[in-house]
N, C-alpha and C positions, 0 to 999 in steps of 0.2 A: 272782505266781508258786503262794500258797497255792491246792493243788487243789481247798479246799473254795469257793475264790471263783469260781476262772477250773478248768475243766476242760483236763487236758495238754494234750490234744491240740487245744484252742482257745487256747494261749498264743501259737501262732506265731501266728497270724489277728491276734490283738489287736495283738501289736509289729509287725505287718507293714503292720495296717494306720493306725496312729500315723504310720508311717513314711511310708507315700502322701500324708498331706499336710505339703507345706515347713515348716509353721511346725510339725508335728512329729516333723520327720526328726533332729534333734540329739537329741530327748529318744529318741525310740527306738533310737539310735545309743549312747548314754551308758548306757539300762536293757539294753543286747543284754550291752554289755561290762562292767556292773558287775553280771550273774547269768549271765555266761559257763560259769560253772562246773556251773549248774545247770543251763544250756541243754547245756551239752557234755553232761553226765550224760544227759540226756535223749534227745539225739537225733544225738550225734558218734557215732554207727555207719554214720550215712550215711542219705542218704533225701531226698528231696520237701521234707520241713522242715526238716532242714538250710542247704539252697540258698536257699530263701525265707530263712531267717535273716539267713546269709551275704549274700544279695544287695541288703537293706535298702540297704547301705551305698554302690551302684551311681549312685545319686543324685545323692551330692553334685558340686562341681566346683571347686575349690581345693585349694592345696596341700596346706595348714593339715590341711585331710581327708585329702587324699592320704598325705599320713608318717602321720597316726593310723591308718588303716587298717594299715598295709604293717608299722608298728608292731608294733601290735597279735598280727597275727596272725601274724606274725616271731615273739612272745612266745608265744601263743596257738594253735600250732598245730593245723586242723581237717584233718586228712590225707582223710578221705571229701569236704571240700570244695575242695580246693586248686583243681581248675578253676574250680571258683566262683569263687573267691578271687581271680584270675587275669582274667576274664574283670570281674570289676568293678574290678579294680587300672586296665586297660586304659580302663573305661565312665569311671570318673573322669577320667583322660586325656585324652579324646573331648571329657569334657565342658569340661574348661578350656580345650582349644584353641577349641572352638565360642565359647566365651564371650570369649576373647580375641581372635576373628574378626568375631563379631556382638556382641558385647557392645553396643559403646557408637551404633551405629546402633537394635540394637531400643532401648533406651534412649532414644535422639530421638525414635524410633516413637513410641513410647508416653506421651511427655511432648507430641507433637505432637496 
């Protein structure tokens, strides 16, 4: 988050790029939570950057992450991103249902 190392306008791209990789998703989410005061200061007024940051949680697919995301944004409201937060919570729920419905079959196919 040091502007001497990563330009402020590039910090979103760094975090969302890490989150795009399944192995980096949890790391990016934790970083977002840890650095939320600074992200909120920089981008909390709204805009595409805030939406991209909030959107990184939409690829989760389990109840623990759903609860974590809900709790985080209840404790740290992002009024300018309320719609995006609701959409991402719905996306997590849809991901959970898809895995519930197709997870076993997909695992069998991958083993085969």
